[in-house]
PDB file of the backbone (N, CA, C, O) and the ligand in Angstrom, with CONECT records:
HET     ZN  A 101       1
ATOM      1  N   MET A   1     -57.348  47.504  12.064  1.00  0.00           N
ATOM      2  CA  MET A   1     -57.299  46.150  11.455  1.00  0.00           C
ATOM      3  C   MET A   1     -57.689  45.014  12.462  1.00  0.00           C
ATOM      4  O   MET A   1     -56.984  44.734  13.431  1.00  0.00           O
ATOM      5  N   THR A   2     -58.738  44.448  12.193  1.00  0.00           N
ATOM      6  CA  THR A   2     -59.214  43.378  13.099  1.00  0.00           C
ATOM      7  C   THR A   2     -59.495  41.974  12.510  1.00  0.00           C
ATOM      8  O   THR A   2     -60.090  41.057  13.075  1.00  0.00           O
ATOM      9  N   ARG A   3     -58.947  41.978  11.244  1.00  0.00           N
ATOM     10  CA  ARG A   3     -59.093  40.504  10.775  1.00  0.00           C
ATOM     11  C   ARG A   3     -57.763  39.835  10.414  1.00  0.00           C
ATOM     12  O   ARG A   3     -56.793  40.586  10.319  1.00  0.00           O
ATOM     13  N   PRO A   4     -57.611  38.724  10.233  1.00  0.00           N
ATOM     14  CA  PRO A   4     -56.388  38.028   9.840  1.00  0.00           C
ATOM     15  C   PRO A   4     -56.067  38.318   8.476  1.00  0.00           C
ATOM     16  O   PRO A   4     -56.938  38.303   7.607  1.00  0.00           O
ATOM     17  N   LEU A   5     -54.719  38.613   8.206  1.00  0.00           N
ATOM     18  CA  LEU A   5     -54.237  38.916   6.883  1.00  0.00           C
ATOM     19  C   LEU A   5     -53.222  37.834   6.462  1.00  0.00           C
ATOM     20  O   LEU A   5     -52.429  37.408   7.302  1.00  0.00           O
ATOM     21  N   LEU A   6     -53.214  37.393   5.250  1.00  0.00           N
ATOM     22  CA  LEU A   6     -52.025  36.661   4.833  1.00  0.00           C
ATOM     23  C   LEU A   6     -51.724  36.911   3.355  1.00  0.00           C
ATOM     24  O   LEU A   6     -52.520  36.944   2.417  1.00  0.00           O
ATOM     25  N   CYS A   7     -50.124  37.116   3.357  1.00  0.00           N
ATOM     26  CA  CYS A   7     -49.651  37.450   1.903  1.00  0.00           C
ATOM     27  C   CYS A   7     -50.358  36.546   0.847  1.00  0.00           C
ATOM     28  O   CYS A   7     -50.373  35.334   1.061  1.00  0.00           O
ATOM     29  N   PRO A   8     -50.897  37.004  -0.187  1.00  0.00           N
ATOM     30  CA  PRO A   8     -51.114  36.212  -1.400  1.00  0.00           C
ATOM     31  C   PRO A   8     -50.132  35.703  -2.319  1.00  0.00           C
ATOM     32  O   PRO A   8     -50.368  34.926  -3.245  1.00  0.00           O
ATOM     33  N   THR A   9     -48.986  36.203  -1.999  1.00  0.00           N
ATOM     34  CA  THR A   9     -47.774  36.027  -2.815  1.00  0.00           C
ATOM     35  C   THR A   9     -46.844  34.942  -2.277  1.00  0.00           C
ATOM     36  O   THR A   9     -46.608  33.929  -2.934  1.00  0.00           O
ATOM     37  N   CYS A  10     -46.321  35.171  -1.073  1.00  0.00           N
ATOM     38  CA  CYS A  10     -45.497  34.211  -0.350  1.00  0.00           C
ATOM     39  C   CYS A  10     -46.142  33.376   0.494  1.00  0.00           C
ATOM     40  O   CYS A  10     -45.557  32.395   0.955  1.00  0.00           O
ATOM     41  N   LYS A  11     -47.454  33.667   0.808  1.00  0.00           N
ATOM     42  CA  LYS A  11     -48.322  32.722   1.505  1.00  0.00           C
ATOM     43  C   LYS A  11     -47.848  32.074   2.898  1.00  0.00           C
ATOM     44  O   LYS A  11     -48.260  31.002   3.343  1.00  0.00           O
ATOM     45  N   SER A  12     -46.946  32.888   3.478  1.00  0.00           N
ATOM     46  CA  SER A  12     -46.420  32.561   4.562  1.00  0.00           C
ATOM     47  C   SER A  12     -46.473  33.566   5.563  1.00  0.00           C
ATOM     48  O   SER A  12     -46.490  33.196   6.736  1.00  0.00           O
ATOM     49  N   ASN A  13     -46.499  34.630   5.326  1.00  0.00           N
ATOM     50  CA  ASN A  13     -46.486  36.063   6.312  1.00  0.00           C
ATOM     51  C   ASN A  13     -47.981  36.113   6.813  1.00  0.00           C
ATOM     52  O   ASN A  13     -48.916  36.127   6.013  1.00  0.00           O
ATOM     53  N   ARG A  14     -48.121  36.134   7.924  1.00  0.00           N
ATOM     54  CA  ARG A  14     -49.246  36.662   8.649  1.00  0.00           C
ATOM     55  C   ARG A  14     -49.077  37.713   9.593  1.00  0.00           C
ATOM     56  O   ARG A  14     -50.029  38.249  10.159  1.00  0.00           O
ATOM     57  N   MET A  15     -47.858  38.026   9.779  1.00  0.00           N
ATOM     58  CA  MET A  15     -47.608  38.920  10.875  1.00  0.00           C
ATOM     59  C   MET A  15     -46.775  40.246  10.712  1.00  0.00           C
ATOM     60  O   MET A  15     -46.723  40.994  11.689  1.00  0.00           O
ATOM     61  N   ARG A  16     -46.094  40.607   9.514  1.00  0.00           N
ATOM     62  CA  ARG A  16     -45.360  41.677   9.072  1.00  0.00           C
ATOM     63  C   ARG A  16     -45.677  42.268   8.210  1.00  0.00           C
ATOM     64  O   ARG A  16     -45.433  41.749   7.121  1.00  0.00           O
ATOM     65  N   PHE A  17     -46.291  43.473   8.202  1.00  0.00           N
ATOM     66  CA  PHE A  17     -46.805  44.128   7.130  1.00  0.00           C
ATOM     67  C   PHE A  17     -46.744  45.665   7.272  1.00  0.00           C
ATOM     68  O   PHE A  17     -46.766  46.233   8.364  1.00  0.00           O
ATOM     69  N   THR A  18     -46.667  46.282   6.092  1.00  0.00           N
ATOM     70  CA  THR A  18     -46.352  47.677   5.958  1.00  0.00           C
ATOM     71  C   THR A  18     -47.710  48.433   5.734  1.00  0.00           C
ATOM     72  O   THR A  18     -48.474  47.804   5.001  1.00  0.00           O
ATOM     73  N   VAL A  19     -48.161  49.557   6.162  1.00  0.00           N
ATOM     74  CA  VAL A  19     -49.467  50.195   5.769  1.00  0.00           C
ATOM     75  C   VAL A  19     -48.883  51.335   4.934  1.00  0.00           C
ATOM     76  O   VAL A  19     -47.987  52.002   5.452  1.00  0.00           O
ATOM     77  N   ILE A  20     -49.282  51.622   3.731  1.00  0.00           N
ATOM     78  CA  ILE A  20     -49.043  52.568   2.841  1.00  0.00           C
ATOM     79  C   ILE A  20     -50.029  53.603   2.870  1.00  0.00           C
ATOM     80  O   ILE A  20     -51.007  53.087   2.330  1.00  0.00           O
ATOM     81  N   GLU A  21     -50.322  54.767   3.195  1.00  0.00           N
ATOM     82  CA  GLU A  21     -51.383  55.578   3.141  1.00  0.00           C
ATOM     83  C   GLU A  21     -51.303  56.226   1.894  1.00  0.00           C
ATOM     84  O   GLU A  21     -50.273  56.805   1.547  1.00  0.00           O
ATOM     85  N   GLN A  22     -52.456  56.165   1.095  1.00  0.00           N
ATOM     86  CA  GLN A  22     -52.490  56.953   0.126  1.00  0.00           C
ATOM     87  C   GLN A  22     -53.235  58.381   0.183  1.00  0.00           C
ATOM     88  O   GLN A  22     -54.439  58.439   0.435  1.00  0.00           O
ATOM     89  N   MET A  23     -52.432  59.568  -0.073  1.00  0.00           N
ATOM     90  CA  MET A  23     -52.890  60.776   0.227  1.00  0.00           C
ATOM     91  C   MET A  23     -52.953  61.734  -1.083  1.00  0.00           C
ATOM     92  O   MET A  23     -52.086  62.577  -1.312  1.00  0.00           O
ATOM     93  N   PRO A  24     -54.074  61.507  -1.910  1.00  0.00           N
ATOM     94  CA  PRO A  24     -54.173  62.164  -3.005  1.00  0.00           C
ATOM     95  C   PRO A  24     -53.946  63.659  -2.716  1.00  0.00           C
ATOM     96  O   PRO A  24     -54.481  64.266  -1.789  1.00  0.00           O
ATOM     97  N   ARG A  25     -53.021  64.227  -3.687  1.00  0.00           N
ATOM     98  CA  ARG A  25     -53.024  65.658  -3.923  1.00  0.00           C
ATOM     99  C   ARG A  25     -53.457  66.213  -5.273  1.00  0.00           C
ATOM    100  O   ARG A  25     -53.011  65.828  -6.354  1.00  0.00           O
ATOM    101  N   TYR A  26     -54.389  67.175  -5.091  1.00  0.00           N
ATOM    102  CA  TYR A  26     -54.757  67.609  -6.495  1.00  0.00           C
ATOM    103  C   TYR A  26     -54.011  69.076  -6.979  1.00  0.00           C
ATOM    104  O   TYR A  26     -54.003  70.101  -6.297  1.00  0.00           O
ATOM    105  N   MET A  27     -53.499  68.941  -8.090  1.00  0.00           N
ATOM    106  CA  MET A  27     -52.589  69.949  -8.542  1.00  0.00           C
ATOM    107  C   MET A  27     -53.214  70.555  -9.773  1.00  0.00           C
ATOM    108  O   MET A  27     -53.992  69.984 -10.537  1.00  0.00           O
ATOM    109  N   ARG A  28     -52.757  71.807  -9.860  1.00  0.00           N
ATOM    110  CA  ARG A  28     -53.049  72.440 -11.215  1.00  0.00           C
ATOM    111  C   ARG A  28     -51.588  72.945 -11.879  1.00  0.00           C
ATOM    112  O   ARG A  28     -50.985  73.851 -11.303  1.00  0.00           O
ATOM    113  N   LEU A  29     -51.199  72.528 -12.728  1.00  0.00           N
ATOM    114  CA  LEU A  29     -49.879  73.016 -13.374  1.00  0.00           C
ATOM    115  C   LEU A  29     -50.033  73.829 -14.577  1.00  0.00           C
ATOM    116  O   LEU A  29     -50.943  73.853 -15.405  1.00  0.00           O
ATOM    117  N   ASP A  30     -48.972  74.473 -14.495  1.00  0.00           N
ATOM    118  CA  ASP A  30     -48.738  75.575 -15.865  1.00  0.00           C
ATOM    119  C   ASP A  30     -48.481  74.662 -17.112  1.00  0.00           C
ATOM    120  O   ASP A  30     -47.434  74.015 -17.141  1.00  0.00           O
ATOM    121  N   PRO A  31     -49.327  74.579 -18.084  1.00  0.00           N
ATOM    122  CA  PRO A  31     -49.143  73.803 -19.054  1.00  0.00           C
ATOM    123  C   PRO A  31     -47.612  73.837 -19.969  1.00  0.00           C
ATOM    124  O   PRO A  31     -47.132  72.851 -20.527  1.00  0.00           O
ATOM    125  N   GLN A  32     -47.136  74.929 -19.961  1.00  0.00           N
ATOM    126  CA  GLN A  32     -45.859  75.176 -20.558  1.00  0.00           C
ATOM    127  C   GLN A  32     -44.780  74.776 -19.575  1.00  0.00           C
ATOM    128  O   GLN A  32     -43.946  73.988 -20.022  1.00  0.00           O
ATOM    129  N   SER A  33     -44.649  75.138 -18.424  1.00  0.00           N
ATOM    130  CA  SER A  33     -43.347  74.800 -17.536  1.00  0.00           C
ATOM    131  C   SER A  33     -43.766  73.714 -16.746  1.00  0.00           C
ATOM    132  O   SER A  33     -42.840  73.274 -16.065  1.00  0.00           O
ATOM    133  N   GLY A  34     -44.900  73.093 -16.588  1.00  0.00           N
ATOM    134  CA  GLY A  34     -44.989  72.143 -15.562  1.00  0.00           C
ATOM    135  C   GLY A  34     -45.201  72.540 -14.006  1.00  0.00           C
ATOM    136  O   GLY A  34     -45.474  71.767 -13.087  1.00  0.00           O
ATOM    137  N   GLU A  35     -44.983  74.114 -13.937  1.00  0.00           N
ATOM    138  CA  GLU A  35     -44.648  74.261 -12.587  1.00  0.00           C
ATOM    139  C   GLU A  35     -46.208  74.108 -12.044  1.00  0.00           C
ATOM    140  O   GLU A  35     -47.192  74.130 -12.784  1.00  0.00           O
ATOM    141  N   VAL A  36     -46.238  73.944 -10.568  1.00  0.00           N
ATOM    142  CA  VAL A  36     -47.409  73.986  -9.852  1.00  0.00           C
ATOM    143  C   VAL A  36     -48.269  75.418  -9.695  1.00  0.00           C
ATOM    144  O   VAL A  36     -47.742  76.383  -9.141  1.00  0.00           O
ATOM    145  N   VAL A  37     -49.191  75.461 -10.054  1.00  0.00           N
ATOM    146  CA  VAL A  37     -49.939  76.916  -9.988  1.00  0.00           C
ATOM    147  C   VAL A  37     -51.018  76.889  -8.744  1.00  0.00           C
ATOM    148  O   VAL A  37     -51.397  77.895  -8.145  1.00  0.00           O
ATOM    149  N   ALA A  38     -51.359  75.791  -8.524  1.00  0.00           N
ATOM    150  CA  ALA A  38     -52.424  75.594  -7.357  1.00  0.00           C
ATOM    151  C   ALA A  38     -52.473  74.263  -6.917  1.00  0.00           C
ATOM    152  O   ALA A  38     -52.340  73.321  -7.698  1.00  0.00           O
ATOM    153  N   GLU A  39     -52.660  74.128  -5.689  1.00  0.00           N
ATOM    154  CA  GLU A  39     -52.884  72.868  -5.040  1.00  0.00           C
ATOM    155  C   GLU A  39     -54.493  73.099  -4.508  1.00  0.00           C
ATOM    156  O   GLU A  39     -54.854  74.025  -3.782  1.00  0.00           O
ATOM    157  N   LEU A  40     -55.356  72.031  -5.053  1.00  0.00           N
ATOM    158  CA  LEU A  40     -56.750  72.072  -4.633  1.00  0.00           C
ATOM    159  C   LEU A  40     -57.290  71.270  -3.814  1.00  0.00           C
ATOM    160  O   LEU A  40     -56.888  70.110  -3.903  1.00  0.00           O
ATOM    161  N   SER A  41     -58.082  71.489  -3.025  1.00  0.00           N
ATOM    162  CA  SER A  41     -58.816  70.280  -2.229  1.00  0.00           C
ATOM    163  C   SER A  41     -60.069  69.715  -3.080  1.00  0.00           C
ATOM    164  O   SER A  41     -60.699  70.407  -3.880  1.00  0.00           O
ATOM    165  N   SER A  42     -60.339  68.365  -2.794  1.00  0.00           N
ATOM    166  CA  SER A  42     -61.114  67.777  -3.611  1.00  0.00           C
ATOM    167  C   SER A  42     -62.586  68.390  -4.034  1.00  0.00           C
ATOM    168  O   SER A  42     -63.121  68.058  -5.092  1.00  0.00           O
ATOM    169  N   ASP A  43     -63.133  69.226  -3.199  1.00  0.00           N
ATOM    170  CA  ASP A  43     -64.442  70.113  -3.424  1.00  0.00           C
ATOM    171  C   ASP A  43     -63.920  71.303  -4.359  1.00  0.00           C
ATOM    172  O   ASP A  43     -64.772  72.058  -4.828  1.00  0.00           O
ATOM    173  N   GLN A  44     -62.743  71.488  -4.619  1.00  0.00           N
ATOM    174  CA  GLN A  44     -62.431  72.629  -5.414  1.00  0.00           C
ATOM    175  C   GLN A  44     -62.290  72.197  -6.891  1.00  0.00           C
ATOM    176  O   GLN A  44     -62.131  73.093  -7.719  1.00  0.00           O
ATOM    177  N   LEU A  45     -62.331  70.973  -7.280  1.00  0.00           N
ATOM    178  CA  LEU A  45     -62.071  70.346  -8.839  1.00  0.00           C
ATOM    179  C   LEU A  45     -63.089  70.691  -9.592  1.00  0.00           C
ATOM    180  O   LEU A  45     -64.280  70.668  -9.280  1.00  0.00           O
ATOM    181  N   ASP A  46     -62.602  71.019 -10.609  1.00  0.00           N
ATOM    182  CA  ASP A  46     -63.720  71.294 -11.628  1.00  0.00           C
ATOM    183  C   ASP A  46     -64.211  70.152 -12.404  1.00  0.00           C
ATOM    184  O   ASP A  46     -63.576  69.124 -12.173  1.00  0.00           O
ATOM    185  N   ALA A  47     -65.188  70.033 -13.284  1.00  0.00           N
ATOM    186  CA  ALA A  47     -65.690  69.043 -13.845  1.00  0.00           C
ATOM    187  C   ALA A  47     -64.895  67.909 -14.933  1.00  0.00           C
ATOM    188  O   ALA A  47     -65.187  66.767 -15.288  1.00  0.00           O
ATOM    189  N   PHE A  48     -63.837  68.765 -15.234  1.00  0.00           N
ATOM    190  CA  PHE A  48     -62.871  67.772 -16.024  1.00  0.00           C
ATOM    191  C   PHE A  48     -61.779  66.988 -15.030  1.00  0.00           C
ATOM    192  O   PHE A  48     -61.038  66.131 -15.511  1.00  0.00           O
ATOM    193  N   HIS A  49     -61.736  67.291 -13.801  1.00  0.00           N
ATOM    194  CA  HIS A  49     -60.975  66.817 -12.885  1.00  0.00           C
ATOM    195  C   HIS A  49     -61.395  65.694 -12.100  1.00  0.00           C
ATOM    196  O   HIS A  49     -62.201  66.008 -11.224  1.00  0.00           O
ATOM    197  N   GLN A  50     -61.106  64.539 -12.147  1.00  0.00           N
ATOM    198  CA  GLN A  50     -61.810  63.443 -11.576  1.00  0.00           C
ATOM    199  C   GLN A  50     -61.163  63.171 -10.215  1.00  0.00           C
ATOM    200  O   GLN A  50     -59.953  62.950 -10.167  1.00  0.00           O
ATOM    201  N   PRO A  51     -61.874  63.177  -9.164  1.00  0.00           N
ATOM    202  CA  PRO A  51     -61.280  62.953  -7.839  1.00  0.00           C
ATOM    203  C   PRO A  51     -60.797  61.253  -7.625  1.00  0.00           C
ATOM    204  O   PRO A  51     -61.329  60.274  -8.148  1.00  0.00           O
ATOM    205  N   TYR A  52     -59.798  61.277  -6.825  1.00  0.00           N
ATOM    206  CA  TYR A  52     -59.276  59.940  -6.616  1.00  0.00           C
ATOM    207  C   TYR A  52     -60.226  58.937  -5.888  1.00  0.00           C
ATOM    208  O   TYR A  52     -60.780  59.250  -4.834  1.00  0.00           O
ATOM    209  N   LYS A  53     -60.388  57.775  -6.457  1.00  0.00           N
ATOM    210  CA  LYS A  53     -61.456  56.740  -6.162  1.00  0.00           C
ATOM    211  C   LYS A  53     -60.704  55.434  -5.616  1.00  0.00           C
ATOM    212  O   LYS A  53     -61.361  54.459  -5.252  1.00  0.00           O
ATOM    213  N   GLY A  54     -59.430  55.446  -5.576  1.00  0.00           N
ATOM    214  CA  GLY A  54     -58.808  54.062  -5.172  1.00  0.00           C
ATOM    215  C   GLY A  54     -58.691  53.944  -3.829  1.00  0.00           C
ATOM    216  O   GLY A  54     -59.493  54.558  -3.125  1.00  0.00           O
ATOM    217  N   GLU A  55     -57.667  53.130  -3.228  1.00  0.00           N
ATOM    218  CA  GLU A  55     -57.744  52.648  -1.953  1.00  0.00           C
ATOM    219  C   GLU A  55     -57.260  53.709  -1.031  1.00  0.00           C
ATOM    220  O   GLU A  55     -56.340  54.419  -1.438  1.00  0.00           O
ATOM    221  N   ASN A  56     -57.711  53.900   0.058  1.00  0.00           N
ATOM    222  CA  ASN A  56     -57.014  54.818   1.072  1.00  0.00           C
ATOM    223  C   ASN A  56     -55.885  54.415   1.529  1.00  0.00           C
ATOM    224  O   ASN A  56     -55.018  55.203   1.907  1.00  0.00           O
ATOM    225  N   PHE A  57     -55.756  53.124   1.551  1.00  0.00           N
ATOM    226  CA  PHE A  57     -54.181  52.615   1.975  1.00  0.00           C
ATOM    227  C   PHE A  57     -54.153  51.237   1.083  1.00  0.00           C
ATOM    228  O   PHE A  57     -55.041  50.552   0.577  1.00  0.00           O
ATOM    229  N   MET A  58     -52.917  51.161   1.118  1.00  0.00           N
ATOM    230  CA  MET A  58     -52.303  49.738   0.676  1.00  0.00           C
ATOM    231  C   MET A  58     -51.434  48.863   1.739  1.00  0.00           C
ATOM    232  O   MET A  58     -50.732  49.402   2.593  1.00  0.00           O
ATOM    233  N   ILE A  59     -51.521  47.882   1.637  1.00  0.00           N
ATOM    234  CA  ILE A  59     -50.630  46.846   2.457  1.00  0.00           C
ATOM    235  C   ILE A  59     -49.385  46.365   1.749  1.00  0.00           C
ATOM    236  O   ILE A  59     -49.483  45.977   0.585  1.00  0.00           O
ATOM    237  N   GLN A  60     -48.232  46.364   2.366  1.00  0.00           N
ATOM    238  CA  GLN A  60     -47.078  45.771   1.625  1.00  0.00           C
ATOM    239  C   GLN A  60     -46.693  44.416   2.768  1.00  0.00           C
ATOM    240  O   GLN A  60     -46.718  44.504   3.996  1.00  0.00           O
ATOM    241  N   CYS A  61     -46.415  43.435   2.117  1.00  0.00           N
ATOM    242  CA  CYS A  61     -46.100  42.171   2.792  1.00  0.00           C
ATOM    243  C   CYS A  61     -44.605  42.632   3.382  1.00  0.00           C
ATOM    244  O   CYS A  61     -43.837  43.130   2.560  1.00  0.00           O
ATOM    245  N   GLY A  62     -44.187  42.503   4.663  1.00  0.00           N
ATOM    246  CA  GLY A  62     -43.004  42.929   5.337  1.00  0.00           C
ATOM    247  C   GLY A  62     -41.790  41.863   4.578  1.00  0.00           C
ATOM    248  O   GLY A  62     -40.605  42.179   4.471  1.00  0.00           O
ATOM    249  N   VAL A  63     -42.320  40.690   4.143  1.00  0.00           N
ATOM    250  CA  VAL A  63     -41.313  39.441   4.133  1.00  0.00           C
ATOM    251  C   VAL A  63     -41.072  39.588   2.551  1.00  0.00           C
ATOM    252  O   VAL A  63     -39.909  39.834   2.233  1.00  0.00           O
ATOM    253  N   CYS A  64     -42.028  39.468   1.506  1.00  0.00           N
ATOM    254  CA  CYS A  64     -41.625  39.487   0.083  1.00  0.00           C
ATOM    255  C   CYS A  64     -41.826  40.685  -0.739  1.00  0.00           C
ATOM    256  O   CYS A  64     -41.424  40.702  -1.902  1.00  0.00           O
ATOM    257  N   GLY A  65     -42.489  41.797  -0.151  1.00  0.00           N
ATOM    258  CA  GLY A  65     -42.540  43.032  -0.669  1.00  0.00           C
ATOM    259  C   GLY A  65     -43.907  43.359  -1.463  1.00  0.00           C
ATOM    260  O   GLY A  65     -44.191  44.474  -1.900  1.00  0.00           O
ATOM    261  N   THR A  66     -44.614  42.337  -1.565  1.00  0.00           N
ATOM    262  CA  THR A  66     -45.949  42.288  -2.439  1.00  0.00           C
ATOM    263  C   THR A  66     -46.762  43.486  -1.944  1.00  0.00           C
ATOM    264  O   THR A  66     -47.050  43.556  -0.749  1.00  0.00           O
ATOM    265  N   THR A  67     -47.146  44.432  -2.810  1.00  0.00           N
ATOM    266  CA  THR A  67     -48.227  45.519  -2.200  1.00  0.00           C
ATOM    267  C   THR A  67     -49.559  45.398  -2.942  1.00  0.00           C
ATOM    268  O   THR A  67     -49.623  45.286  -4.167  1.00  0.00           O
ATOM    269  N   GLU A  68     -50.679  45.428  -2.081  1.00  0.00           N
ATOM    270  CA  GLU A  68     -51.794  44.943  -2.622  1.00  0.00           C
ATOM    271  C   GLU A  68     -52.971  45.763  -1.695  1.00  0.00           C
ATOM    272  O   GLU A  68     -52.665  46.369  -0.669  1.00  0.00           O
ATOM    273  N   PRO A  69     -54.253  45.691  -2.178  1.00  0.00           N
ATOM    274  CA  PRO A  69     -55.324  46.512  -1.634  1.00  0.00           C
ATOM    275  C   PRO A  69     -55.541  45.409  -0.082  1.00  0.00           C
ATOM    276  O   PRO A  69     -55.450  44.192  -0.243  1.00  0.00           O
ATOM    277  N   GLU A  70     -55.772  45.882   1.097  1.00  0.00           N
ATOM    278  CA  GLU A  70     -55.848  44.914   2.365  1.00  0.00           C
ATOM    279  C   GLU A  70     -56.881  43.771   1.916  1.00  0.00           C
ATOM    280  O   GLU A  70     -56.622  42.612   2.242  1.00  0.00           O
ATOM    281  N   GLU A  71     -58.058  44.055   1.170  1.00  0.00           N
ATOM    282  CA  GLU A  71     -58.884  42.840   0.678  1.00  0.00           C
ATOM    283  C   GLU A  71     -58.220  41.718   0.290  1.00  0.00           C
ATOM    284  O   GLU A  71     -58.643  40.639   0.705  1.00  0.00           O
ATOM    285  N   ARG A  72     -57.100  41.755  -0.546  1.00  0.00           N
ATOM    286  CA  ARG A  72     -56.481  40.809  -1.204  1.00  0.00           C
ATOM    287  C   ARG A  72     -55.749  39.894  -0.118  1.00  0.00           C
ATOM    288  O   ARG A  72     -55.633  38.673  -0.232  1.00  0.00           O
ATOM    289  N   PHE A  73     -55.301  40.607   0.887  1.00  0.00           N
ATOM    290  CA  PHE A  73     -54.652  39.866   2.162  1.00  0.00           C
ATOM    291  C   PHE A  73     -55.657  39.221   2.911  1.00  0.00           C
ATOM    292  O   PHE A  73     -55.532  38.071   3.331  1.00  0.00           O
ATOM    293  N   ALA A  74     -56.730  39.987   3.104  1.00  0.00           N
ATOM    294  CA  ALA A  74     -57.934  39.267   3.988  1.00  0.00           C
ATOM    295  C   ALA A  74     -58.572  38.297   3.371  1.00  0.00           C
ATOM    296  O   ALA A  74     -59.036  37.450   4.134  1.00  0.00           O
ATOM    297  N   LYS A  75     -58.769  38.121   2.162  1.00  0.00           N
ATOM    298  CA  LYS A  75     -59.331  36.978   1.129  1.00  0.00           C
ATOM    299  C   LYS A  75     -58.571  35.918   1.364  1.00  0.00           C
ATOM    300  O   LYS A  75     -59.121  34.880   1.733  1.00  0.00           O
ATOM    301  N   MET A  76     -57.107  35.975   1.188  1.00  0.00           N
ATOM    302  CA  MET A  76     -56.252  34.951   1.102  1.00  0.00           C
ATOM    303  C   MET A  76     -56.052  34.252   2.533  1.00  0.00           C
ATOM    304  O   MET A  76     -55.627  33.101   2.628  1.00  0.00           O
ATOM    305  N   ALA A  77     -56.355  34.957   3.515  1.00  0.00           N
ATOM    306  CA  ALA A  77     -56.459  34.665   4.942  1.00  0.00           C
ATOM    307  C   ALA A  77     -57.595  33.826   5.024  1.00  0.00           C
ATOM    308  O   ALA A  77     -57.464  32.658   5.390  1.00  0.00           O
ATOM    309  N   GLN A  78     -58.666  34.286   4.729  1.00  0.00           N
ATOM    310  CA  GLN A  78     -59.944  33.518   4.596  1.00  0.00           C
ATOM    311  C   GLN A  78     -60.088  32.185   4.054  1.00  0.00           C
ATOM    312  O   GLN A  78     -60.688  31.225   4.539  1.00  0.00           O
ATOM    313  N   HIS A  79     -59.334  32.295   2.790  1.00  0.00           N
ATOM    314  CA  HIS A  79     -59.417  31.134   1.716  1.00  0.00           C
ATOM    315  C   HIS A  79     -58.733  30.160   2.303  1.00  0.00           C
ATOM    316  O   HIS A  79     -59.134  29.005   2.158  1.00  0.00           O
ATOM    317  N   MET A  80     -57.379  30.476   3.208  1.00  0.00           N
ATOM    318  CA  MET A  80     -56.498  29.492   3.897  1.00  0.00           C
ATOM    319  C   MET A  80     -57.215  28.752   4.994  1.00  0.00           C
ATOM    320  O   MET A  80     -57.004  27.551   5.165  1.00  0.00           O
ATOM    321  N   GLN A  81     -57.878  29.287   5.583  1.00  0.00           N
ATOM    322  CA  GLN A  81     -58.567  29.135   6.880  1.00  0.00           C
ATOM    323  C   GLN A  81     -59.542  27.898   6.243  1.00  0.00           C
ATOM    324  O   GLN A  81     -59.662  26.797   6.780  1.00  0.00           O
ATOM    325  N   GLY A  82     -60.139  28.265   5.126  1.00  0.00           N
ATOM    326  CA  GLY A  82     -61.475  27.427   4.631  1.00  0.00           C
ATOM    327  C   GLY A  82     -60.793  26.039   4.493  1.00  0.00           C
ATOM    328  O   GLY A  82     -61.257  25.007   4.979  1.00  0.00           O
ATOM    329  N   GLN A  83     -59.625  26.125   3.769  1.00  0.00           N
ATOM    330  CA  GLN A  83     -58.784  25.009   3.540  1.00  0.00           C
ATOM    331  C   GLN A  83     -58.278  23.955   4.511  1.00  0.00           C
ATOM    332  O   GLN A  83     -57.961  22.791   4.268  1.00  0.00           O
ATOM    333  N   ARG A  84     -58.273  24.576   5.595  1.00  0.00           N
ATOM    334  CA  ARG A  84     -57.609  23.829   6.842  1.00  0.00           C
ATOM    335  C   ARG A  84     -58.541  23.245   7.552  1.00  0.00           C
ATOM    336  O   ARG A  84     -58.158  22.363   8.320  1.00  0.00           O
ATOM    337  N   SER A  85     -60.100  23.588   7.493  1.00  0.00           N
ATOM    338  CA  SER A  85     -61.045  23.022   8.308  1.00  0.00           C
ATOM    339  C   SER A  85     -61.587  21.791   7.407  1.00  0.00           C
ATOM    340  O   SER A  85     -62.467  21.048   7.841  1.00  0.00           O
TER     341      SER A  85
HETATM  342 ZN    ZN A 101     -45.397  38.110   1.087  1.00  0.00          ZN2+
END
């Protein structure tokens, strides 16, 4: 992370953040019992199973607990810088 972040909710926190890594795991379940039959890697998925396309990680504000993609925090930091000058 090499750009300033600012929480879009409490608008005061620029220092205390938690990085939440998103680790998609692809499962095949037994339709009757719900038991895990197989765990697949993304290249083993069949045509009916969409791979995860979301964020690789999320950021949580350490002060108010808001969790958003990093982009939202970076945009807010940019926006507030623009207002000050
Ligand atoms: Zn916050």
